[in-house]
VMD Tcl script that draws the C-alpha trace (Angstrom):
set ca {
  {186.90 319.97 292.07}
  {190.12 321.66 291.07}
  {190.88 319.06 288.42}
  {187.78 319.40 286.21}
  {188.88 319.29 282.59}
  {192.32 317.91 283.31}
  {194.01 314.81 284.56}
  {196.93 314.31 286.91}
  {199.31 313.44 284.10}
  {199.35 317.10 283.15}
  {197.09 316.98 280.09}
  {194.89 320.03 280.19}
  {191.51 320.36 278.48}
  {190.79 323.17 276.06}
  {188.49 324.87 278.55}
  {191.39 325.01 281.02}
  {193.27 327.34 278.69}
  {190.30 329.62 278.12}
  {190.81 332.43 280.60}
  {187.31 333.77 279.84}
  {185.91 330.52 281.27}
  {187.53 331.21 284.67}
  {184.52 332.47 286.61}
  {186.61 332.81 289.78}
  {189.05 335.17 288.06}
  {186.08 337.19 286.81}
  {184.88 337.52 290.40}
  {188.34 338.71 291.47}
  {188.35 341.27 288.66}
  {184.87 342.43 289.72}
  {186.21 342.81 293.27}
  {189.14 344.77 291.82}
  {186.58 347.14 290.28}
  {184.97 347.71 293.67}
  {182.36 344.94 293.97}
  {182.79 343.74 297.56}
  {180.06 341.15 297.03}
  {182.33 339.40 294.52}
  {184.96 338.95 297.24}
  {182.30 337.45 299.54}
  {181.43 334.97 296.79}
  {185.09 333.98 296.45}
  {185.34 333.39 300.19}
  {182.22 331.23 300.09}
  {183.55 329.24 297.13}
  {187.04 328.59 298.46}
  {186.91 328.70 302.25}
  {186.20 324.98 302.66}
  {188.97 323.96 300.24}
  {191.54 326.29 301.80}
  {190.73 325.17 305.36}
  {190.92 321.52 304.22}
  {194.31 321.98 302.53}
  {195.65 323.97 305.48}
  {194.49 321.29 307.92}
  {196.22 318.56 305.92}
  {199.35 320.69 305.91}
  {199.33 321.91 309.50}
  {197.46 319.13 311.35}
  {195.49 321.53 313.56}
  {191.93 322.73 312.99}
  {192.57 326.00 314.83}
  {195.74 326.69 312.83}
  {193.94 325.81 309.58}
  {191.16 328.31 310.34}
  {193.72 330.99 311.19}
  {195.71 330.29 308.04}
  {192.58 330.47 305.86}
  {191.85 333.91 307.31}
  {195.43 334.93 306.49}
  {195.02 333.67 302.90}
  {191.85 335.67 302.33}
  {193.42 338.72 303.94}
  {196.33 338.43 301.47}
  {193.87 338.12 298.59}
  {191.96 341.16 299.82}
  {195.17 343.19 299.99}
  {196.25 341.97 296.53}
  {193.12 343.38 294.87}
  {194.84 346.31 293.14}
  {197.76 344.32 291.71}
  {195.89 341.15 290.73}
  {196.29 340.05 287.10}
  {194.65 336.86 285.76}
  {197.87 335.37 284.35}
  {196.93 331.94 285.76}
  {193.70 330.29 286.78}
  {192.39 331.76 290.01}
  {192.41 328.30 291.60}
  {196.13 327.97 290.89}
  {196.79 331.45 292.25}
  {194.89 330.93 295.51}
  {196.65 327.60 296.09}
  {199.99 329.38 295.55}
  {199.02 331.93 298.21}
  {197.99 329.06 300.53}
  {201.23 327.11 300.03}
  {203.35 330.21 300.69}
  {201.32 331.08 303.79}
  {201.64 327.48 305.03}
  {205.40 327.44 304.55}
  {205.71 330.73 306.42}
  {203.50 329.38 309.21}
  {205.59 326.21 309.54}
  {208.80 328.23 309.71}
  {207.25 330.32 312.47}
  {206.06 327.18 314.25}
  {209.62 325.77 314.24}
  {210.91 328.99 315.76}
  {208.22 328.85 318.45}
  {209.07 325.20 319.19}
  {212.77 326.04 319.47}
  {212.00 328.83 321.93}
  {209.59 326.57 323.84}
  {212.27 323.86 324.13}
  {214.47 326.33 325.99}
  {211.72 327.13 328.50}
  {211.19 325.24 331.80}
  {209.57 321.77 331.53}
  {205.82 322.03 331.14}
  {205.75 325.30 329.22}
  {203.67 325.08 326.07}
  {202.31 321.61 326.87}
  {198.71 322.77 327.19}
  {198.48 323.85 323.56}
  {200.07 320.62 322.35}
  {197.60 318.60 324.40}
  {194.70 320.54 322.88}
  {195.94 319.83 319.36}
  {196.35 316.15 320.18}
  {192.88 315.85 321.71}
  {191.37 317.63 318.68}
  {193.12 315.15 316.39}
  {191.78 312.08 318.21}
  {188.51 313.44 319.62}
  {186.36 310.86 317.79}
  {188.64 307.89 318.42}
  {186.66 306.66 321.43}
  {183.47 306.28 319.38}
  {182.67 302.66 318.46}
  {183.46 301.76 314.86}
  {182.91 298.66 312.74}
  {186.17 296.75 312.10}
  {186.43 297.88 308.46}
  {185.90 301.52 309.37}
  {188.42 301.26 312.20}
  {190.98 299.73 309.84}
  {190.37 302.53 307.33}
  {190.84 305.17 310.04}
  {194.02 303.51 311.27}
  {195.42 303.38 307.73}
  {194.47 307.03 307.22}
  {196.28 308.01 310.42}
  {199.39 306.04 309.43}
  {199.47 307.64 305.98}
  {198.81 311.05 307.50}
  {201.76 310.58 309.84}
  {204.03 309.58 306.93}
  {202.97 312.59 304.84}
  {203.52 314.86 307.85}
  {207.14 313.66 308.04}
  {207.91 314.60 304.43}
  {210.03 317.70 303.77}
  {207.83 320.78 303.41}
  {207.89 321.08 299.63}
  {207.42 317.36 299.04}
  {204.40 317.46 301.34}
  {202.98 320.50 299.53}
  {203.38 318.78 296.15}
  {201.68 315.57 297.33}
  {198.81 317.48 298.95}
  {198.17 319.56 295.84}
  {198.57 316.76 293.31}
  {197.13 313.79 295.21}
  {194.62 315.27 297.63}
  {193.50 318.42 295.80}
  {193.65 316.79 292.35}
  {195.77 319.45 290.64}
  {197.57 318.41 287.46}
  {201.36 318.43 287.29}
  {201.26 321.80 285.52}
  {198.88 323.29 288.08}
  {200.95 321.95 290.96}
  {204.10 323.44 289.43}
  {202.37 326.79 288.92}
  {200.98 326.80 292.47}
  {204.45 326.09 293.87}
  {206.21 328.45 291.43}
  {208.44 325.62 290.18}
  {209.25 324.21 286.76}
  {207.36 321.14 285.57}
  {210.45 318.84 285.68}
  {211.27 320.09 289.18}
  {207.79 319.37 290.55}
  {207.74 315.92 288.89}
  {211.07 315.16 290.55}
  {209.68 316.42 293.86}
  {206.64 314.15 293.56}
  {208.81 311.16 292.66}
  {210.98 311.69 295.75}
  {207.86 312.13 297.88}
  {206.35 308.86 296.63}
  {209.63 307.01 297.23}
  {209.76 308.36 300.79}
  {206.13 307.37 301.40}
  {206.72 303.83 300.13}
}
mol new
graphics top color blue
foreach p $ca { graphics top sphere $p radius 0.5 }
foreach p [lrange $ca 0 end-1] q [lrange $ca 1 end] { graphics top cylinder $p $q radius 0.2 }
display resetview
């Protein structure tokens, strides 16, 4: 996972600071030198993680897939100017967070426009997203599994209601296992600022 060699308190193992140990950055540098196969390897390594993070952020499988494509397109276009100043994992999460924030801003604009349209406009897409979210709910489940799913849905709804940056910090630190330092780097914030953000997020969740 993303947190190998570190813990969530921000302590970072010696290997974390060894840029030569960052195999993902080496792949990106190989891609920079013209090795297209290295880019394919990066996609294979990170696609599942990026789609998972995007889904947690956006709540739609289709949107998560689209956003992952956008992330890898940005990485492809950044080939010439890439410099391994941070771990590749931190860098790709930064790209994902920025793309997610942009997507959410665009979604709010689309919702505002949709709200001004006649009743019924845009409902089909919303219904699809809702059915995707609950498509397995009709399947029989043991009581313990049902309770776990219900708790997961409740927590998911609470996280979804957090302000954008609080949600991003919680998803990176709690769900993706990034340390405080890595979360701060991915969000381009100072360490005290991201700790404050996480504290406010936890208070809001409680």
